[in-house]
N, C-alpha and C positions, 0 to 999 in steps of 0.2 A: 425712595430710591428712584433715580431717573431711568428712563428707558434704555439709554446707552449703558448705564451701570448694570442693569439687569442682563442685557445681552453680553456684556463683557465678562460677567461672572458665570455665564451658562457653560456647563460642561456637557458635551454630547456623548451619551453612553453608546456602546456598540448596539447596532440595530435600532437606533432611535427613530428611524423612519421605516422600519420594517412594515411590509404590507401596505405601504402608502404608494399611490400612483401619482406621479408628478410630471407635468408637461413643462419642459424648459425650451424656450425659444432662443435662437442664437447659440445652440448647444455645441457647436463644433470649434469654437475659438474663444479666447479671452476669458472673461468672468463666467460666461455661460458654460463653457467646457469644464472649467474648474468646479463650478457648482454641480454640474451633472455628475462628475466623477465622485465628489464628496457625498452627494446624496446616495449614489449607488453603494458607496463604501459603508454608509449608514443603513443600508437595507432597503432603500426605495427602489421601486420599479420606475425607471426613468423613460419618459417619452421624449426622444431627442429630436427636436425640430431644427432643421437647417437647410440651406440651399445647396451645400456642397456634398454631393452624394458620396464621393470618395472619402471625405473627412468623416461623414456619418458612419460609413462602414468601418473605418479605422477605429473610431471611438467605440462602436459596438463591439468589435473584436477585442479591444483592450479591456473593456468592462467584463466581458464574458471570460476572458483569459484570467482575470484577477479573481474569479470565483464569486463575483457579485451577482445580484438578480439580473436576469436577462432583460436588457432594455429593448426599446422599440425605436427604430429609426424612421423619421418622418421627413422625407425630402419635400420641402415646400419653400418656394421663393416668395417671401412676404410682399415683395414689390408688386406681385401680380395676384395677391390673395383677394378673392371676392367673398361676398356674403355666402354665396352658394358653396364655395370651396371651404369656408370655415364651418358651415353646417355639415358638409360631408365628413370633414375631419372629426367633428364632435360625434357624428353618428358612428364612425368607426371605433372611436374610443368607447362609446356606449356599448357597442356590440361585443367588444372584447373584455371590458372591465365593468361596465354598468355604473361607473362613477368616476370622478376625478378628484383626488384629494388636494392637489395643489397645481397652480399655474404660475410659473415664474417668467415674467417678461424681461428677457435680457437682450433680445435682438435690437439693433439700432445701427443707423448709418450716419456719418458726419455730413456728407454732402458738400464739403468744402467750406472753409472759412473765408467768406468774401462779403463785401458791402452789399446792402440791399439794392442799391442803385444799379449794380451790375450783376446781381445774383442770377445764376443760370436757372431759368424756369424749370427745365427738366430735372435739375437737382432738387429744386424746391419741392416739386411734386413727389419725387422719389422719397425724400426724407419724411415728408408728411405721411406718405403711404406706409412706410415701414415703421416709423417711430410712433405714429399716432393712430392712423386709420386701422392698421392691422391689429393693434392692441384692442381697439374697440370691437372689431369683428370677432376676434378669438375669444375675448371676454364674454361678449353677448352669446356666442354660440355654445360656450362651455358652462355658462352659469347653471343650467339645470343639472349638469353632471356634478358640479361642485356642491350644489345644494343636496344632491343625493348622497354625498359623503357625510361622515359624522362630523368632520371638521374641515370644510372646504376653505382653502386659503389662496389668495392672490397676492403676489408680490410684484410691485412696479419698480423699475429702475429709472431713477431721475438723475438730474445733474444740477449743480449749483447755478448754472445759467438759466435754469428754468424758473428760478425765483429772483435772481439778481442779474438782470439783463446786462450784457456787455457787447460792445461794438464788434462786428465781424463774426459773430457766432451764427448769424443768419438763420436759415431754416432749422438747424439743430436746436438753437436756443428757443425758438418759437415753438417747435414741436414739444420740447420738454416743459415749457410753460403750459401748453395745452394738456399735456399728460398730468401735470399737477392738478389742474382744474378738473379734468376728467375723473381722476382718482377721488377728489373731494366730493364730487357729485355722486359718484358710485358708492362711496362709503355712507353718505347720508341716505341714499335710497335703500341700501342693504340693511341699515341699522335695525329696522323693525319689520322687515319683510323677508329676511333670509338668514340662514345660519352661516353663510359664507362671510368671511372677513378679509379685509384688504389692508395691505401694509406697504409703505414706500421706503425704498433704500436709496440714499445718495452715496455711491461708492467713493466719490472723490477721485483725484488723479491716481491711476493705476497703470502698471506697466503692460499696456495692451497695444495692439496694432492701431486702434482708433486714436488712442492718446498720442502715439507717435505721429500720426497724420495731423492731429490738431496742433501739436506743439513739437515740430520736428527738431528744434534746437535743444530740447530738454534731455537731460541725462536720465535714461530709464532706471539707472541704478539708484536714483534718489527716490524712486516710487515703490510702494508695496506691490508684490506680485499678486495676481488674482487669487491664488490659494490662501493668501493671508487675510483676505477681507470678507470671507464667506459667512462669518457668524451671524451677521445681521440678516442675510438672506435666509439662512437656515431657521433662524428664530421666527421670521415672518411666515414661514411655511409650517411651523410647528403648532401644536394645540395651544401652547402658551400665548400665542399672538392674539387670541381672542380678547385679551384684556387691553389691547392697544389698537383696537379696530380704528382704521383711519389714521393711524400714527405714521410718523416719518422719522427716520434716524439718519444721521450722518456717520458714515463708517469711520471717518477720521476721529470722531469723538470716542468711538468704541476702541479704536487702536490705541489712542492716548491712554485710556484707562487700563487697557491690558498691559501696556508698557510700564505703567506705574507699579504693576504687580508682578 
């Protein structure tokens, strides 16, 4: 059975993530928000990281009102995250929970689709900081907490242009290529030194604000909603993902299999 088949056939029981503490970046919109809500619904204590404090407060209130485990809002702008800031965040998580069961990297910025010859340097640096540098900083800072959990999990969110370069994807494409390499190196280093396991998900085109920015002429009704593509992310954060350490899945493959059934 392929990895996509395994994910497509997985049914999530109620409270599948009960008592698990999971940090989600980019938690206030798009796939990050949908994932945070679904994890809370399945019993997880969600640490919601985002830069929009009003949106964080609204998501917090909605999760509490639904009767799910009380989340924690973490207002952080990853564009300005430093090693010291990441270490402070990890220390706060350690103080409150003593461990971290999962880290889902969803935050990303597009930075504009423009040719390299005229790519705005300020956008280049912003994209690299949010999409790649912040991933490194948060992962490094929280690895001890993930190792303290029984089944620490890291899920990376990639893109097709990270493996198949296309013109005009600029800093975004390069950042995702860097993320692919970073994840491969991390997986190799964790293989025999840590119980933490890492998994990569390529969501494909999804009806999000970033997708509309990248392809403004596209009809969003032709794309899956964020709530429809979560199974691969959930699987990567589950105990089952240990069997696919360093693995990568395309959500479109999972959706195709689910549609056949």
